[in-house]
Every structure is written in C-alpha cells, then in structure tokens.
C-alpha positions as CSV (number, residue, x, y, z in Angstrom):
1,M,103.8,131.7,126.8
2,P,102.2,128.3,126.1
3,S,105.5,126.8,124.8
4,T,107.1,127.1,128.3
5,T,104.7,124.4,129.6
6,V,106.1,121.6,127.5
7,E,109.8,121.6,128.2
8,T,110.5,117.9,127.9
9,P,113.7,115.9,127.7
10,P,114.9,114.7,124.3
11,Q,113.5,111.2,124.8
12,T,109.8,111.8,125.4
13,T,107.6,109.2,127.1
14,D,106.1,108.1,123.9
15,D,109.4,106.4,123.0
16,V,109.9,104.5,126.2
17,S,107.2,101.8,125.8
18,L,107.4,101.3,122.0
19,S,109.7,98.7,120.6
20,H,112.7,99.4,118.4
21,G,112.1,96.6,115.9
22,L,112.6,98.4,112.6
23,K,116.0,97.7,111.1
24,Q,117.9,100.3,109.0
25,R,117.0,98.4,105.8
26,H,113.3,98.7,106.7
27,L,113.6,102.4,107.3
28,S,115.6,103.0,104.1
29,M,113.0,101.2,102.0
30,I,110.1,102.9,103.8
31,A,111.7,106.2,102.9
32,L,112.3,105.2,99.3
33,G,108.9,103.6,98.8
34,G,107.0,106.3,100.7
35,V,107.6,108.7,97.9
36,I,106.0,106.3,95.4
37,G,102.3,106.2,96.1
38,A,98.9,105.8,94.4
39,G,98.9,109.6,94.0
40,L,101.8,109.3,91.6
41,F,100.5,106.3,89.7
42,V,96.9,107.3,89.5
43,G,96.4,111.0,90.4
44,S,99.0,112.4,88.1
45,G,96.8,111.7,85.1
46,A,94.4,114.6,86.0
47,G,97.4,116.9,86.5
48,I,98.8,116.1,83.1
49,A,95.3,116.6,81.5
50,A,95.2,120.1,83.1
51,A,98.7,121.3,82.7
52,G,100.0,119.4,79.6
53,P,103.8,119.1,79.3
54,S,104.2,121.9,81.9
55,I,103.2,119.3,84.6
56,V,107.0,118.7,84.8
57,I,107.4,122.3,86.0
58,A,104.5,121.8,88.5
59,Y,106.1,118.7,90.0
60,A,109.5,120.3,90.2
61,V,108.2,123.4,92.0
62,S,106.1,121.5,94.5
63,G,108.9,119.0,94.9
64,L,111.2,121.8,95.9
65,L,108.7,122.8,98.6
66,V,108.4,119.3,99.8
67,M,112.2,119.0,100.0
68,L,112.3,122.1,102.3
69,V,109.5,120.7,104.5
70,M,111.3,117.3,104.8
71,R,114.6,119.0,105.7
72,M,112.9,121.0,108.4
73,L,111.1,117.9,109.7
74,G,114.3,115.9,109.6
75,E,116.2,118.5,111.6
76,M,113.6,118.4,114.4
77,S,113.2,114.6,114.3
78,A,116.9,113.9,114.5
79,A,117.2,116.3,117.4
80,Y,114.0,114.9,119.2
81,P,113.1,111.4,117.9
82,S,109.5,110.8,118.6
83,S,106.7,108.7,117.2
84,G,104.6,111.9,117.4
85,S,106.9,113.5,114.8
86,F,105.6,116.9,113.8
87,S,102.8,116.8,116.4
88,A,105.4,116.4,119.2
89,H,107.6,119.1,117.7
90,A,104.6,121.5,117.4
91,E,103.8,121.0,121.1
92,R,107.3,121.6,122.1
93,A,107.8,124.7,120.0
94,I,104.3,126.4,120.0
95,G,102.2,124.8,122.7
96,P,99.9,121.8,123.5
97,W,97.1,123.2,121.4
98,A,99.3,123.2,118.3
99,G,100.4,119.6,118.9
100,F,96.8,118.6,119.5
101,T,95.6,120.3,116.3
102,A,98.4,119.0,114.0
103,G,98.3,115.5,115.5
104,W,94.5,114.8,115.4
105,S,94.2,116.5,112.0
106,F,96.7,114.1,110.6
107,W,95.1,111.2,112.4
108,V,91.8,111.9,110.7
109,L,93.6,112.3,107.3
110,L,95.4,108.9,107.6
111,C,92.3,107.0,108.9
112,T,90.1,108.4,106.1
113,A,92.8,107.6,103.6
114,V,92.9,103.9,104.8
115,G,89.2,103.6,103.8
116,L,89.8,105.3,100.4
117,E,92.8,103.1,99.6
118,G,90.9,100.0,100.6
119,I,88.1,100.9,98.2
120,G,90.6,101.6,95.4
121,A,92.4,98.3,95.9
122,A,89.1,96.4,95.9
123,K,88.0,98.0,92.6
124,I,91.1,96.6,90.9
125,V,90.6,93.1,92.3
126,T,86.9,93.0,91.4
127,G,87.9,94.0,87.9
128,W,89.9,90.8,87.7
129,L,87.3,88.8,89.5
130,P,83.9,90.2,88.5
131,G,81.0,89.2,90.6
132,T,82.9,89.2,93.9
133,P,81.6,91.8,96.4
134,E,83.8,94.9,96.7
135,W,83.1,95.2,100.5
136,A,84.5,91.7,101.1
137,W,87.8,92.6,99.6
138,V,88.0,95.8,101.6
139,A,87.2,93.9,104.7
140,L,89.9,91.3,103.8
141,F,92.6,94.0,103.3
142,M,91.6,95.7,106.5
143,V,91.8,92.5,108.5
144,V,95.2,91.6,107.0
145,F,96.8,95.0,107.7
146,C,95.2,95.5,111.1
147,A,96.6,92.1,112.1
148,T,100.0,93.0,110.7
149,N,100.1,96.2,112.7
150,L,98.8,94.5,115.9
151,A,101.8,92.2,115.8
152,A,105.4,93.3,116.3
153,V,106.5,96.5,114.5
154,K,109.0,94.4,112.5
155,N,106.1,92.8,110.7
156,F,105.0,96.3,109.5
157,G,108.6,96.9,108.5
158,E,108.8,93.6,106.5
159,F,105.5,94.3,104.6
160,E,106.6,97.8,103.7
161,F,110.1,96.6,102.7
162,W,108.8,94.2,100.1
163,F,106.0,96.5,99.0
164,A,108.5,99.3,98.5
165,A,111.0,97.1,96.7
166,L,108.3,96.1,94.2
167,K,107.3,99.7,93.6
168,V,110.9,100.9,93.3
169,G,111.7,98.1,90.9
170,A,108.6,98.8,88.7
171,I,109.1,102.6,88.4
172,S,112.9,102.1,87.8
173,L,112.1,99.7,85.0
174,F,109.5,102.2,83.6
175,L,112.1,105.0,83.6
176,V,114.7,102.8,81.9
177,L,112.3,101.8,79.1
178,G,111.1,105.3,78.7
179,V,114.5,106.8,78.4
180,L,115.5,104.1,75.9
181,A,112.4,104.9,73.8
182,I,112.9,108.6,73.9
183,T,116.5,108.2,72.7
184,G,115.4,105.8,70.0
185,V,117.4,102.9,71.3
186,L,114.4,100.7,72.3
187,P,113.7,98.1,69.6
188,G,110.5,98.6,67.6
189,T,110.1,102.3,68.7
190,D,110.9,105.6,67.1
191,S,112.1,108.5,69.1
192,P,109.3,111.1,69.5
193,G,111.7,113.9,69.8
194,A,110.1,117.1,71.2
195,S,106.9,116.8,69.2
196,N,104.7,116.0,72.2
197,L,106.3,118.8,74.3
198,T,105.8,121.5,71.7
199,G,102.7,120.3,69.7
200,E,99.0,120.2,70.6
201,G,99.0,123.7,72.1
202,G,102.7,123.9,73.1
203,F,104.4,123.4,76.5
204,L,101.7,125.5,78.3
205,P,98.5,124.5,76.4
206,D,96.1,126.0,78.9
207,G,98.4,128.8,80.0
208,S,99.1,129.7,83.7
209,E,95.6,128.5,84.7
210,G,96.4,124.9,83.7
211,L,99.8,125.1,85.4
212,V,98.1,126.2,88.6
213,I,95.7,123.2,88.5
214,G,98.7,120.9,87.8
215,L,100.6,122.5,90.7
216,L,97.8,121.9,93.2
217,A,97.4,118.3,92.0
218,S,101.2,117.7,92.4
219,V,101.4,119.1,95.9
220,F,98.9,116.5,97.3
221,A,100.6,113.7,95.4
222,Y,103.6,114.1,97.7
223,G,101.7,113.2,100.9
224,G,103.0,110.2,102.8
225,L,106.7,111.3,103.1
226,E,106.1,112.2,106.8
227,T,105.6,108.5,107.8
228,V,109.4,107.9,107.7
229,T,110.0,110.3,110.6
230,I,107.2,108.6,112.6
231,A,108.8,105.1,111.9
232,A,112.3,106.3,112.7
233,A,111.4,106.6,116.4
234,E,111.0,102.7,116.4
235,S,114.2,102.0,114.5
236,E,117.5,100.7,115.9
237,N,119.1,104.1,115.4
238,P,116.5,106.9,115.2
239,V,118.9,109.7,114.6
240,K,120.9,107.9,111.9
241,G,117.7,106.7,110.2
242,V,116.1,110.2,110.0
243,A,119.3,111.8,108.8
244,S,119.8,109.2,106.0
245,A,116.1,109.4,104.9
246,V,116.1,113.1,104.7
247,R,119.4,113.4,102.9
248,T,118.3,111.1,100.1
249,A,114.9,112.9,99.7
250,M,116.1,115.2,96.9
251,W,117.3,112.6,94.4
252,R,114.2,110.4,95.1
253,I,111.8,113.2,94.4
254,A,113.7,114.3,91.3
255,L,114.1,110.8,89.9
256,F,110.7,109.2,90.6
257,Y,108.3,112.2,90.3
258,V,109.8,114.8,88.1
259,G,111.7,112.2,86.0
260,S,108.7,110.0,85.3
261,M,106.5,113.0,84.5
262,A,109.1,114.1,81.9
263,V,109.2,110.6,80.4
264,I,105.4,110.4,80.1
265,V,104.7,113.7,78.5
266,T,107.6,113.2,76.1
267,L,106.3,109.8,75.0
268,V,102.5,110.3,75.0
269,P,100.4,113.4,73.7
270,W,99.3,115.1,76.9
271,D,95.7,115.4,75.6
272,S,95.3,111.6,75.0
273,K,92.2,110.2,76.6
274,E,94.2,107.2,77.7
275,V,96.3,109.3,80.1
276,V,93.2,109.8,82.3
277,E,91.2,106.7,81.5
278,K,94.0,104.1,81.9
279,G,96.5,106.2,83.9
280,P,99.6,107.9,82.6
281,Y,102.0,105.0,83.2
282,V,99.7,102.4,81.5
283,A,99.2,104.9,78.6
284,A,102.9,105.3,78.2
285,L,103.6,101.5,78.2
286,D,100.8,100.9,75.8
287,H,102.2,103.5,73.5
288,L,105.5,101.5,73.5
289,G,103.5,98.4,72.5
290,I,104.7,96.4,75.5
291,P,102.4,93.4,75.9
292,G,100.6,93.0,79.2
293,A,101.6,96.5,80.3
294,A,98.1,97.4,81.5
295,Q,97.8,94.4,83.8
296,L,101.3,94.8,85.0
297,M,100.7,98.4,86.1
298,K,97.4,97.5,87.7
299,V,99.4,95.0,89.9
300,V,101.8,97.8,90.8
301,V,99.0,100.3,91.6
302,L,97.4,97.6,93.7
303,V,100.6,97.1,95.6
304,A,100.9,100.9,96.0
305,L,97.4,101.1,97.5
306,L,98.0,98.2,99.9
307,S,101.3,99.7,100.9
308,A,99.6,103.0,101.7
309,M,96.9,101.2,103.7
310,N,99.6,99.4,105.8
311,A,101.6,102.6,106.3
312,N,98.6,104.8,107.1
313,I,97.3,102.4,109.8
314,Y,100.8,102.4,111.3
315,G,101.2,106.1,111.1
316,A,97.7,106.8,112.5
317,S,98.2,104.5,115.5
318,R,101.6,106.0,116.4
319,I,100.3,109.6,116.1
320,G,97.3,108.7,118.3
321,Y,99.4,106.9,120.8
322,S,101.9,109.8,121.0
323,L,99.0,112.3,121.6
324,V,97.6,110.2,124.4
325,E,101.0,109.8,126.0
326,R,101.3,113.6,126.1
327,G,97.8,113.9,127.7
328,Q,95.9,114.9,124.6
329,G,93.5,112.0,124.1
330,P,91.6,109.2,125.7
331,K,94.0,107.1,127.9
332,A,92.7,103.8,126.5
333,L,94.6,104.5,123.2
334,G,97.9,104.6,125.1
335,R,97.9,101.0,126.2
336,V,101.0,99.1,124.9
337,S,101.5,95.4,124.8
338,G,104.4,93.7,123.1
339,G,105.9,97.0,122.2
340,V,102.8,97.9,120.1
341,P,99.9,100.4,120.9
342,R,97.3,97.8,120.0
343,V,94.2,99.8,121.1
344,A,95.4,102.7,118.9
345,V,95.9,100.3,116.0
346,L,92.3,99.0,116.4
347,A,90.9,102.5,116.7
348,S,92.7,103.6,113.5
349,S,91.5,100.5,111.6
350,V,87.9,100.9,112.8
351,F,87.8,104.4,111.2
352,G,88.8,102.8,107.9
353,F,85.8,100.4,108.1
354,V,83.5,103.3,109.0
355,C,84.6,105.2,105.9
356,V,83.8,102.2,103.8
357,V,80.3,101.9,105.3
358,L,79.8,105.6,104.7
359,S,80.7,105.2,101.1
360,Y,77.9,102.7,100.7
361,W,75.4,104.5,102.9
362,R,75.5,107.9,101.4
363,P,78.0,107.7,98.4
364,N,76.8,111.0,96.9
365,D,77.3,113.4,99.8
366,V,78.9,112.0,103.0
367,F,82.1,110.6,101.4
368,P,82.8,113.7,99.2
369,W,82.3,115.7,102.4
370,L,84.9,113.7,104.2
371,L,87.3,114.0,101.2
372,N,86.8,117.8,101.2
373,M,87.4,118.0,105.0
374,I,90.8,116.3,104.7
375,G,91.7,117.8,101.3
376,A,94.2,120.5,102.6
377,V,95.3,118.9,105.9
378,I,98.7,118.1,104.6
379,L,99.3,121.9,104.0
380,V,98.2,122.6,107.6
381,V,100.7,120.1,108.9
382,W,103.5,121.6,106.7
383,I,102.8,125.0,108.2
384,F,103.1,123.6,111.7
385,I,106.3,122.0,110.7
386,A,107.8,125.3,109.4
387,V,106.7,127.4,112.3
388,S,107.9,124.7,114.8
389,Q,111.3,124.6,113.1
390,L,111.7,128.4,113.2
391,R,111.2,128.3,117.0
392,L,113.0,125.1,117.9
393,R,116.2,125.7,115.8
394,R,117.2,128.7,118.0
395,R,116.4,126.7,121.1
396,V,118.5,123.7,120.1
397,E,121.4,125.9,119.0
398,R,121.3,127.5,122.5
399,E,120.7,124.4,124.6
400,A,122.2,121.4,122.8
401,P,123.9,122.3,119.4
402,E,125.3,118.8,119.2
403,K,121.7,117.5,118.4
404,L,121.7,119.4,115.0
405,V,122.7,116.3,113.1
406,V,120.5,117.5,110.2
407,R,120.5,121.2,109.5
408,M,118.0,123.2,107.5
409,W,119.6,124.8,104.5
410,A,120.2,128.6,104.7
411,F,118.2,129.0,107.9
412,P,116.0,131.0,108.4
413,A,115.7,132.3,104.9
414,L,114.6,129.0,103.2
415,T,112.1,128.3,106.1
416,W,110.5,131.7,105.3
417,V,110.5,130.9,101.6
418,A,108.7,127.6,102.3
419,L,106.1,129.4,104.4
420,A,105.6,131.9,101.6
421,G,105.1,129.0,99.2
422,M,102.5,127.4,101.4
423,A,100.7,130.8,101.7
424,A,100.7,131.1,97.9
425,I,99.2,127.6,97.5
426,F,96.4,128.6,99.9
427,V,95.7,131.6,97.7
428,L,95.7,129.5,94.6
429,M,93.3,127.0,96.2
430,A,90.9,129.9,97.1
431,R,90.9,130.9,93.5
432,E,89.9,127.5,92.1
433,P,86.2,126.4,92.7
434,D,87.1,122.7,93.1
435,T,89.8,123.3,95.7
436,R,88.1,126.2,97.4
437,V,85.7,123.8,99.1
438,Q,88.6,121.7,100.4
439,L,90.4,124.8,101.7
440,Y,87.4,126.0,103.7
441,S,86.3,122.6,105.0
442,T,89.8,121.8,106.2
443,G,90.1,125.3,107.6
444,G,86.9,124.8,109.6
445,M,88.1,121.4,111.0
446,T,91.5,122.9,111.9
447,L,89.9,125.8,113.8
448,L,87.6,123.4,115.6
449,L,90.5,121.2,116.7
450,A,92.5,124.2,117.8
451,A,89.6,125.4,120.0
452,V,89.2,121.9,121.5
453,G,93.0,121.6,122.0
454,Y,93.1,125.0,123.7
455,A,90.2,124.1,126.0
456,W,91.8,120.7,126.7
457,Q,95.0,122.5,127.7
458,R,93.2,124.9,130.0
459,A,91.3,122.1,131.6
460,R,94.5,120.1,132.3
461,A,96.2,123.2,133.7
462,R,93.4,123.7,136.2
463,H,93.8,120.1,137.5
C-alpha cells in the first residue's frame, strides 16, 4: 500500500527549520478573522438574490459541513502539527500522490486568489482616487505583503491580528445595530417584523432551485478557514493553538455567517437591487439611514481583501515549502533563511502578479478560465481531509492515543455524513450550468496533478 511508504514521526522535517514566532493572540485572531472574508462581505449578495430569505438555511447547512471538516482537520493537525496541514495528512494517510495533489491544488488556488483579491482591492481604491492606474495599486499591495511575508513570521501575525480585529469589530457592530433595528429599539427605525421574510414570494421565493444556488454560493464563502491549521505549526504551542481554534469554530460560524444573513434578509427585501449592486451589508446599513455607511463598509471590504492577500501569500508559501521538504517539488522552494521560506514566498507572490497580467492581456477568456479551474478546489481538499481522517484516526488510536487532543464527533458516522454532503454538492454542481464548468475544470486539474504526483512518486522510488 502507498501509505506504508510515508511513516514519519510526529514532528516532520517541515517544522524543524521554520520559526515559531506566532503568539497565541495572533493565532486566536487569525482563527477569528479567517472566517470573515470578502466572500462574506461581497459574494453573499448573489446568494441572497438567488435564494431569498432561505439563504439563512443555505449558510446554516453549509456551515454545519464546514464545522465537520474543521473538526476533522483539527484532530489531525493537533496530532501531527505541520505547515503542510491537510497535504501532509493526506500523504501520511493515503500516499505521496494524495499529498502532492491536495497540496499543489491548494497552492494554485491560493496564488490565483492573491491576484483576484489584489484586483478587487485596487478597484475600491481607484473608486476613491479616480484616474490612478489600477495596476499600480495592485503592484503596491503585492510589494507590501510580499515584503511582510519575507520578514519574520511574527510580522504576518501582527498584520493579520489587526486586520482581523478591524473585521471582527465591524461585523460585531453591524450585528448589534441590526438586532436593535429588528427589535425596534434603534432610534429612528421601525421594526420590520417578519414582512421581509414572508413577503415578496415568501421564505423560498424561487423554490428549491434558488436554495441550491444559494447553498453552492455559501459553500465557497467559507474558504480560508484552513489557514489557521497551517499557521498553527509556527505558533508557540501548535497543539493548544489548533485545539482552541477548532473548538471555537462553531460559534464563530453561527454568529458571523448565519447571524448576519438572518439580520440582512430581515431588514432588507431580498429582491432589492441594492443587495447586489452595493453589497448586502451596505444595503442594510443604508436602509437604517446610517450616514457614511457605504464608505465605511468599503473600508471594511478593502481590509478584508488585503487581509486575504496577506493570508494567502503566507498559506501558499508554507504549503509549497512543506511539499518540497517532503520531496514533492523543486528543491529551491525549500530554502529557509531567518525562519522564513523566502523563495517559496517569492514564488507564491509572482503567481499573483502573473494573474494580474493575465487579467489585462486576455480579460475575456484567460482569467475566467483560471477562475473555473480553481472553482471547486476547496471541495477536493475537503474530500482529502475526510478520507485522511478516516484512515489516520484508527492509526493514532492504535499507536499514540494521547495525541487525540481534539476528537471528531461521533466518529466515524459524522465523517461519512460529511463525505456524503460533499458528494451531494458535486451532484448539485453538475446540475447547474454555471457551476458545471467549474466542476469539470477542477476535476481535470485534479486528475492531472494526481497523475503527475503518482509518476513523481514512482520516479523517486526507483532512485
């Protein structure tokens, strides 16, 4: 069996050279802020437009799936802390080809996302400063965060700490104002009651079809939670950090995602054009008549995009470094100086610049193709996480039960439930024309990487 070729000690080589400069406060805020991304602030508008008030159900269902995935990942990461996270776990549980496929797929996803987020952030700034070139702002953001990640890892931690603090503060204030308005306590507002939940077509205005589209949109809004298990390997206490982050995942998802969706669809008619044009949070604050709300939320969205750029350069560099340390990539990416894999940071940043160039070179076909290619990567990663946990749990119980600091609930039943949920999402994606292309493109990339990984494994075995 391939899995027998990768019996490694708990502390793999990819943890030896990296520094442990992340403090517990950094990791706690990364875990908290990681759940609040641009997908929540911006992407949720399309989900509301498709599903109506039932978007609350969509986010709750997909949130339950994400909780199960994070619990599984937390169990493995607490037992085997590694900057390779799920990639290292897949290699240990299934075989080198699985670690290769999961790791490089996620690397492409993160690097492409860096370019996307840079463009999104630049569009906001050029809206404030018309006439300034968009590419210059993207270049500036890339240089800043590339430099941040080239320095000590504590710099990354500090940036993310304050970014996350601002995001958490903004969305907490939004939730407080929203609840006060819904209960009729906020001065100058009348309680909408349930009129927006039951009017304009009812709770399910477009039936199950709209709910499905909302469900698919909500699944991909949760991307980014995995970064905390990558960062935990460079914290002062990796096991404690992972355990704490995973255990608080449930209330974070319930409060920030499901809670804010419930507030928005209660305050604002789901079919309001402003929900898509301005974004759901701006639309809700405008509805409350709060002056300067639009500009305030634009600042928060800008922070969310910059935070995601920073985190994705970090995550991509650590995944790439871990793969190389395990013999699954060019050795140059494995060079470490000052506790930082600087060549991997540069390589991950360069890909972001390339994506920006592509968006100007062939904006109508090349960039959409890239987006489709990475569209379902997060689901592929989740499947590797679930299968790896199924196999590793028994091994840990047999060989080192004291390492099970975090345990998957109702194992193995809920692991199988999560896998069934992922299979159902694949089926739903195949049914929808817009997501079908993403499914097939990502599937093709995954098969190609699996073939390359298998060939790489065979070539190494011969030598």
